[in-house]
Backbone bond lengths (Angstrom), bond angles and torsions (degrees), N, CA, C in turn:
res aa  C-N    CA-C-N  psi(-1)  N-CA   C-N-CA  omega(-1)  CA-C   N-CA-C  phi
1 M - - - 1.452 - - 1.530 108.98 -
2 K 1.321 115.44 130.56 1.469 119.19 179.50 1.520 110.70 -75.07
3 T 1.328 114.97 143.06 1.457 120.63 175.80 1.519 108.83 -99.27
4 I 1.317 115.36 130.66 1.457 123.00 -174.65 1.522 109.23 -118.43
5 L 1.327 116.41 136.52 1.455 120.78 170.25 1.512 107.27 -107.97
6 L 1.319 115.83 123.39 1.464 123.46 -179.23 1.522 108.45 -93.82
7 D 1.321 117.01 119.25 1.462 122.23 -177.98 1.525 110.64 -63.50
8 E 1.319 115.68 155.84 1.459 120.52 -177.74 1.527 113.30 -70.07
9 N 1.338 118.12 -12.86 1.461 120.02 178.31 1.538 112.06 -85.77
10 L 1.328 116.81 1.03 1.460 121.60 177.47 1.521 110.02 -108.76
11 P 1.331 117.22 152.19 1.472 119.34 -179.09 1.535 111.15 -67.85
12 V 1.314 115.82 133.89 1.461 121.86 179.73 1.530 110.72 -57.44
13 A 1.313 117.21 -34.38 1.466 121.63 -178.66 1.530 112.72 -62.83
14 L 1.315 117.97 -17.22 1.461 120.46 177.87 1.529 111.04 -60.12
15 R 1.311 116.92 -30.71 1.469 120.04 -178.57 1.517 112.22 -60.57
16 H 1.327 117.67 -28.88 1.471 121.10 179.47 1.527 111.73 -69.62
17 H 1.310 117.14 -22.58 1.466 122.06 178.04 1.534 111.65 -86.19
18 L 1.312 116.15 -5.79 1.465 121.23 -177.51 1.531 110.23 -119.87
19 S 1.316 115.91 40.28 1.468 121.66 -172.12 1.526 114.22 -65.81
20 E 1.322 118.27 -15.48 1.466 119.69 178.18 1.526 111.57 -75.72
21 F 1.331 116.79 -9.32 1.459 122.81 179.31 1.524 109.49 -113.98
22 D 1.301 116.12 163.29 1.462 122.12 173.88 1.528 106.44 -90.45
23 V 1.331 117.06 100.60 1.469 122.15 -173.65 1.528 110.35 -107.17
24 V 1.333 114.80 127.64 1.457 122.83 177.13 1.523 107.05 -123.97
25 T 1.317 117.18 147.04 1.464 120.60 179.76 1.537 110.83 -99.64
26 V 1.313 114.67 154.89 1.463 120.90 174.20 1.529 109.51 -57.15
27 Q 1.321 116.40 -41.19 1.460 120.87 -179.89 1.526 111.27 -60.94
28 F 1.328 117.09 -45.28 1.465 121.73 -179.28 1.530 110.68 -61.12
29 Q 1.320 116.12 -37.52 1.463 121.01 179.61 1.530 112.14 -72.78
30 G 1.335 117.22 -12.70 1.459 120.58 -178.26 1.518 113.11 82.08
31 W 1.342 116.17 23.71 1.458 121.23 -176.02 1.524 113.21 -107.41
32 S 1.309 118.18 16.18 1.467 120.86 178.96 1.520 110.07 -57.96
33 G 1.320 116.32 139.46 1.454 121.23 176.78 1.522 114.96 84.33
34 K 1.319 117.72 -3.66 1.475 119.98 178.45 1.526 109.19 -69.10
35 Q 1.313 116.51 141.40 1.458 121.77 175.20 1.525 108.54 -70.48
36 N 1.340 116.49 155.30 1.464 120.71 -175.66 1.521 113.50 -53.44
37 G 1.317 118.19 -45.88 1.463 120.93 -178.37 1.517 112.28 -60.09
38 E 1.306 116.16 -46.33 1.465 120.91 179.54 1.528 110.61 -66.19
39 L 1.313 116.60 -41.97 1.463 121.06 179.89 1.531 110.95 -62.91
40 I 1.314 117.04 -45.74 1.467 120.67 179.39 1.533 110.09 -60.50
41 Q 1.309 117.69 -40.36 1.475 120.34 177.90 1.528 110.92 -63.26
42 L 1.323 116.64 -40.21 1.469 120.80 179.70 1.526 112.58 -64.43
43 I 1.310 116.49 -37.70 1.473 120.05 -172.71 1.524 113.54 -95.46
44 D 1.298 117.66 -15.53 1.463 122.06 -175.32 1.529 110.93 -57.37
45 G 1.325 115.98 118.47 1.449 121.01 179.31 1.517 115.10 82.67
46 K 1.325 117.37 -5.85 1.468 121.10 179.89 1.524 112.32 -100.50
47 F 1.331 116.55 -21.05 1.460 123.08 177.50 1.518 107.77 -127.91
48 D 1.317 115.85 157.75 1.461 119.50 177.54 1.524 111.50 -82.84
49 V 1.350 116.12 -38.96 1.464 120.91 -174.09 1.527 109.69 -138.66
50 F 1.320 115.75 137.57 1.461 122.86 171.80 1.523 106.31 -107.82
51 L 1.323 116.47 117.33 1.457 122.91 -179.26 1.523 107.60 -99.64
52 T 1.336 117.29 121.80 1.459 121.03 -173.89 1.527 111.71 -141.51
53 G 1.306 115.68 158.70 1.454 122.26 172.53 1.523 110.96 -107.64
54 D 1.325 117.03 6.90 1.463 122.98 -177.56 1.530 110.06 -80.08
55 K 1.312 115.96 108.92 1.461 120.82 -177.19 1.533 113.18 -80.28
56 N 1.316 117.81 -8.09 1.466 121.38 -179.86 1.521 113.16 -97.02
57 L 1.305 117.46 -10.07 1.458 121.55 -174.65 1.525 112.37 -54.86
58 R 1.312 117.06 -43.69 1.476 120.41 -177.11 1.524 112.32 -65.41
59 Y 1.325 117.43 -22.22 1.466 120.73 179.06 1.528 111.74 -89.64
60 Q 1.335 116.33 -19.71 1.455 121.01 -174.93 1.527 113.73 -95.04
61 Q 1.316 117.06 -21.85 1.455 121.15 -172.60 1.527 111.47 -128.15
62 R 1.314 116.02 149.77 1.477 120.98 172.33 1.522 107.25 -83.88
63 I 1.294 115.20 93.97 1.454 121.49 -173.41 1.526 112.09 -77.24
64 E 1.316 117.58 -35.98 1.469 121.04 -172.01 1.521 113.61 -62.33
65 T 1.308 118.62 -19.54 1.465 120.97 -179.91 1.529 112.42 -94.31
66 R 1.294 117.45 0.97 1.464 121.77 -175.53 1.530 112.12 -87.31
67 K 1.320 115.13 158.76 1.464 121.96 179.47 1.527 110.07 -102.86
68 I 1.314 114.86 47.16 1.455 121.30 -179.97 1.533 107.22 -153.72
69 A 1.306 116.35 151.82 1.468 120.74 172.09 1.520 107.44 -98.29
70 I 1.324 116.02 146.74 1.464 120.62 178.85 1.521 108.05 -121.15
71 V 1.329 114.95 131.97 1.461 121.38 176.43 1.519 106.99 -117.46
72 E 1.321 115.35 117.93 1.469 122.41 -179.58 1.523 109.61 -96.63
73 L 1.320 116.01 125.89 1.463 121.65 179.67 1.528 110.03 -98.58
74 P 1.335 117.58 147.62 1.460 120.49 -175.53 1.527 114.44 -80.92
75 F 1.318 116.68 -14.64 1.465 121.32 -177.37 1.524 108.90 -131.80
76 T 1.325 115.80 163.55 1.459 120.16 174.88 1.527 112.05 -121.27
77 R 1.312 116.86 0.29 1.473 120.63 177.69 1.524 109.57 -93.37
78 L 1.328 116.56 133.68 1.453 121.44 -177.54 1.518 112.30 -57.40
79 Q 1.315 117.45 -43.57 1.463 121.12 -178.32 1.531 110.79 -57.78
80 S 1.311 117.75 -41.27 1.464 121.65 178.31 1.527 111.53 -71.69
81 L 1.326 117.08 -39.29 1.460 121.42 -179.07 1.524 112.08 -67.05
82 E 1.317 116.53 -29.94 1.462 119.94 -179.44 1.523 112.11 -60.80
83 T 1.318 118.01 -25.56 1.473 120.87 178.66 1.532 111.49 -75.50
84 L 1.336 116.76 -12.78 1.466 121.79 -176.20 1.527 113.13 -113.68
85 L 1.307 117.56 11.68 1.463 119.92 -171.32 1.525 113.18 -57.04
86 E 1.310 118.21 -41.62 1.467 119.38 -178.95 1.536 111.23 -66.13
87 K 1.328 116.80 -39.26 1.471 120.40 176.37 1.534 110.59 -63.85
88 I 1.320 116.30 -40.60 1.469 120.93 179.66 1.522 109.82 -64.32
89 R 1.321 117.03 -47.71 1.469 120.51 178.88 1.529 111.46 -60.32
90 D 1.332 117.09 -43.49 1.466 120.68 179.15 1.527 111.33 -62.19
91 A 1.334 116.27 -42.48 1.468 120.19 179.42 1.527 110.53 -62.21
92 I 1.308 116.78 -41.99 1.468 120.43 178.58 1.528 110.05 -64.50
93 R 1.330 116.29 -49.15 1.469 120.76 -178.64 1.528 112.19 -58.16
94 N 1.324 116.66 -40.92 1.468 121.84 -173.68 1.525 114.34 -90.65
95 S 1.312 117.65 -5.62 1.463 120.65 -176.58 1.526 111.36 -72.45
96 V 1.323 113.94 149.99 1.460 121.73 173.77 1.526 108.29 -131.36
97 I 1.298 115.50 163.02 1.467 121.15 -179.76 1.526 110.26 -51.15
98 G 1.329 115.78 133.19 1.462 121.78 178.31 1.513 114.54 91.64
99 D 1.339 117.42 -9.61 1.470 120.42 178.78 1.521 111.09 -70.16
100 Y 1.313 114.69 146.45 1.469 121.87 167.53 1.528 104.99 -128.67
101 I 1.322 115.41 107.47 1.459 121.53 -173.87 1.522 109.04 -112.01
102 Q 1.327 115.41 128.71 1.466 120.95 175.96 1.526 108.03 -105.06
103 I 1.313 115.89 124.04 1.457 121.91 175.02 1.523 107.17 -88.37
104 Q 1.341 116.24 135.36 1.466 119.56 178.86 1.494 110.48 -130.58
């Protein structure tokens, strides 16, 4: 089972729609307010996938050298994300270390 870290910019309730995965939130980990660089260092190699709504992350960090896959979502509202759940699940299932996947 893949382990997913849900970024603090996404609704916590999204984790209930991803029950086939082991989903933990940034808030639960006590990492709220961490800057992207520090957060990526904390999670690198500890989770399989980082799920985020931050569209600037790929420009701010060297993702290709990391031991985690990142899935970027186009929205941060649960109602909007619910229309993309199958795409999100597929991206998580098919992701490998070093991937940066944008859901559209």
